[in-house]
N, C-alpha and C positions, 0 to 999 in steps of 0.2 A: 531416509538415507539419501544422501547426495553422492553419486559416484560409488566408491567402495567404502566410504566412511559411514559408520553406524551413528545414529542420532544419540547424542549425549544429553541434550536438554531440549525442552519444548519452548517455543516462543511465548512471550507474554501475551495474554488474551487479545489485546488490541492490535497485535502484529500477526495474529494467527488466522489463516484462512480456514473457515468452517463450512462444511457442506454436510447435509443430512444431519445425523445425530452426533457426529464427532468431528474433531479436527482432521484435516487432511494430512496425510504423511508428508514429511518435509521433502520438497522438490524445488525445482527452479520456479514453478508456479507459485509456491508458497513464499519463496524468497521475494519474488516480484511483488506479491501482496504486502509483505512486510516492509519493503522499500516504500511503497505508497503510504503506509502508516507512518513511517519515519519522516518522509517529506512533509506529511501533514503536521506532525509534531514540530518539526523544525520551522515550518511556515507560520504556525499558530501559537506555538509555545505550550500547546496542550496535546495530550494523547487523544486519539479518536474516542469520542464519548467518555471523556475523562471524568465526568460528574455522575456516571451511573455504574451500577454493579457489574461485575464480569459476566454473570449469567445472562443479564439483559443484553450486554454487548454481543455475546455469542448468538443470542436469538436474532438480533438485528443482522448480524453478519450472515447467518444462515439464510435469512430472507433477502440478502443482498441489499439491505438498507444501511447506507453509510452516511456519515455526517455530510452536511452541505459543504461544497467546496467552491461555490460560486465566486466568493470574494477572497479566496485563498490563493496565495502565490502558487503557481504550478497546479492549480485546481484540476484542470483537465488531465494532466499527467497522473495525478493522484487517483482520480476516478478510473483511468485506464488501467492502472496497477490493480486496483481493487476488483475490477470487472474482468481481469485476465486478458486484456488487449495486448499487452506486451509479452513477448516470448523469452525475453532475457533482460538482465539488468543493463546490458550494453544498449539495448533499444531505448531504455529509459534515459540513459545518458545522452544518446543521440537526440532524443526529443527535447531534453532540457537545453542542450547546446543549440539546437535549431531555434528555440524560443529566444535564447539570449542573443543569438546572431540577428534575429528579426528585430529585437529591441534596439540593437546597435544601429541597424540600418534605418529604423524608424526615427531615431533621434538625431540623425545626421542632417 
């Protein structure tokens, strides 16, 4: 539940934060996690662990084992989303904008 709205659907496995034996209830934290997976998919053209079964993905996520992002655009931001370092989607946006501004200044 986010705010007063009841959950109507669950996220797809690669966008769902998992801890312990089951998925975490939907919250800002889970949304931030999902945004990390979305940025990964946009940057790579593939979902996280696109080539393996959902159960194995859940196992990896439970262990906090995520795909490599070393050479992925916004890789640091993706990892921070997955590890819960951002407290809101607005923080993610600020981090992306800061990187883009840094690139502009670097290329001048």
